[in-house]
C-alpha positions in Angstrom: 120.3 146.4 118.3 121.5 143.7 116.0 122.9 144.7 112.6 125.3 143.9 109.8 128.6 145.6 109.1 127.1 148.7 107.6 125.3 149.5 110.8 128.7 149.7 112.6 129.0 153.4 111.8 129.7 156.3 114.1 126.2 157.9 113.6 124.4 154.6 114.4 126.6 154.0 117.4 125.9 157.5 118.7 122.2 157.1 118.3 122.3 153.8 120.1 124.2 155.3 123.0 121.9 158.3 123.1 118.8 156.0 123.3 120.3 153.5 125.7 120.7 150.7 123.3 123.6 148.4 122.7 124.7 147.9 119.1 125.8 144.4 118.2 127.2 144.6 114.7 129.9 143.0 112.7 133.2 144.8 112.9 135.6 145.8 110.1 139.1 144.5 110.1 141.0 141.3 110.0 139.8 138.1 111.6 139.8 136.8 114.2 138.3 139.7 116.2 139.3 139.6 119.9 137.2 142.4 121.4 134.7 141.9 124.2 131.6 141.5 121.9 132.9 138.8 119.6 131.1 135.9 121.3 127.8 137.8 121.5 128.1 138.7 117.7 128.9 135.1 116.9 125.8 133.8 118.7 123.5 136.4 117.2 124.9 135.9 113.7 124.3 132.1 113.9 120.7 132.5 115.2 119.9 135.1 112.5 121.6 133.1 109.9 119.5 130.0 110.8 116.3 132.0 110.9 116.9 133.9 107.6 118.1 130.9 105.6 115.3 128.7 106.8 112.7 131.3 106.0 114.3 131.9 102.5 114.2 128.2 101.7 110.7 127.8 103.0 109.4 130.8 101.1 111.2 129.8 97.8 109.8 126.3 98.2 106.2 127.5 98.6 106.3 129.9 95.7 108.5 127.7 93.4 111.1 130.5 93.1 114.3 128.6 93.3 115.0 129.5 89.7 113.8 132.3 87.5 110.6 134.0 88.6 107.6 134.0 86.2 107.9 137.8 85.5 109.9 140.1 83.3 111.1 143.5 84.3 112.0 145.0 87.6 108.5 146.4 88.4 106.7 143.2 87.6 109.2 141.1 89.6 108.8 143.5 92.6 105.0 143.2 92.3 105.3 139.4 92.2 107.5 139.2 95.3 105.5 141.7 97.2 102.3 139.8 96.3 103.9 136.5 97.4 104.9 138.0 100.7 101.4 139.4 101.2 99.7 136.1 100.4 102.1 134.3 102.7 101.3 136.6 105.6 97.6 136.3 105.0 97.9 132.5 105.0 99.9 132.6 108.3 97.4 134.9 109.9 94.5 132.7 108.8 96.2 129.5 110.1 97.2 131.2 113.4 93.6 132.5 114.0 92.2 129.0 113.3 94.7 127.2 115.5 96.4 125.4 112.6 100.1 124.6 112.2 102.0 127.5 110.7 104.4 125.5 108.7 103.1 122.0 108.1 100.9 121.9 105.0 101.3 125.5 104.2 102.3 124.9 100.6 99.3 122.6 100.0 97.0 125.1 101.7 98.2 127.9 99.4 98.0 125.8 96.3 94.4 124.8 97.2 93.4 128.4 97.6 
């Protein structure tokens, strides 16, 4: 199981051990870490970082949300973001089912809808 620093807690470690999982989570303490899992954590962190950052940029670009969102208030902003995620997933599902590229032309596809 891959997790951030807050997953590196005794109760999470115990549950992972109980269910036969290996926890790969950031450790507390001064850098550089020298324990046996440091290289595994470094690789997973880089992969997750690339995937998350690329998705965030892709999503923000599609929905023009690099700056302020077009809503006011927490509930309205939550609705806007949840709706954007839902529309994004529907568009990906449609494109997947029709054998279309999942990334190329997605913004134009959504704007045309």
